[in-house]
N, C-alpha and C positions, 0 to 999 in steps of 0.2 A: 898374344891373344887379341881377337878382333873387338872385344868389348871390355870396357873398364867400368867398375862400379865404385862409387864414392858415396858414403853415407853422410848426408848433411843434416842440419838441425831438424827440419820437418819433412825431408824427402830423400829419396835415393836418386842420385845422378848416374845415368848410364851414358857413357861416351862411346859412340860407334866409331871404331878406328878402321873404316873402310872407305876407299874412294868410289868403288863400285859395289853396290849392295844388290845381290841377285839371288837366284835359285840356290846356289851352292852354300849360301850363308843363312838363308831364311829360316830353316828349321832350328839351327843352332841359336839364332837370335830370338826366335819365339820362346824357346826353352829358357834362355837367359832371362827374358822378361818374366816368365812364369816363376822361375826360381827366386827372383828378386822381388816378387810381389806376393809372397806367401803370408805376410802379416795381414791383420785385419785393417781395413781401410788404407791400403798402400797408396803412397804418393810417389810417382815416378816422373823424372824429368829426363827426356831422351835428347842428348846433344848430337845433332846430325851435321855439325859443321864440316866434317871430313868427307861427307857423301856428295859426289859430283853426279852420280848416275844411280838410279834405283829402278828395278823392274817390278812387275806386278806381283811376283812371288814374295818379294821383300815387303811390299805394301800389304800383302795378305798377312804376313807375320806381324806387322804393326797393328793391323785391324784385330787379329786374334789376341794379341797382347792387350789391346785396349779393352776388348770384350771381357777378358779375364780380370783385369783391374777393376772395371766397372761392376762386375759380378760380386766383387768383394767390397763394394761401396767405396772404392778408391778413386783416384784421379791420375791422369797421365797427361803430361804436356810435352810438346816437341819444341826444341829451340835451335836457333842458329841454322836454319834451313837455307841452303844456297838457292839462288834464283831459279835455276833450271829445274830443280827438284820441287820447289814451291809452285812453279808453273804446272807441274804434273798434278800436284795436290789440288790446285785450283781447277784444272781441266776436268778432273774426276770428281770434283765437288767435295773431296775429302777435307778441304780446309774448313768445311762446315761441320765435320765430324770430330776432328781433332782440335784440341786447344793448342794453338800455335803462338809462341812468344818470340820476341827478338833476342832475348838473353836468358841465361839461367836465373839471374836476379829477378827479372820480370816474372818468370814462372814461379819462383819461390814465393813471391809476394801474392800472386793470384791463386795459387793452389792452396786451398784452406784445409 
């Protein structure tokens, strides 16, 4: 499976097990986020440590997932983003849209 879910004390950790995240995975990923944020005020932490390349369709799935989580008064944080992917977020100014943390621990502390 491309995604792993782990329920933590105050959040759900989703680990993306893809080195290249693109069109072929984007719909499945969006649905995975939706399925795991059905609770009231969901808190998701997305571990992106395995992703070396991400295209616009996968970014779109992330944005759709964030909008879904926010619509339920929840929070979503991204962690362990590799430098090339982080540069893409900075170039598109999505680093201002998403909460980005260095580690899962940092995200858990900051997501209330």
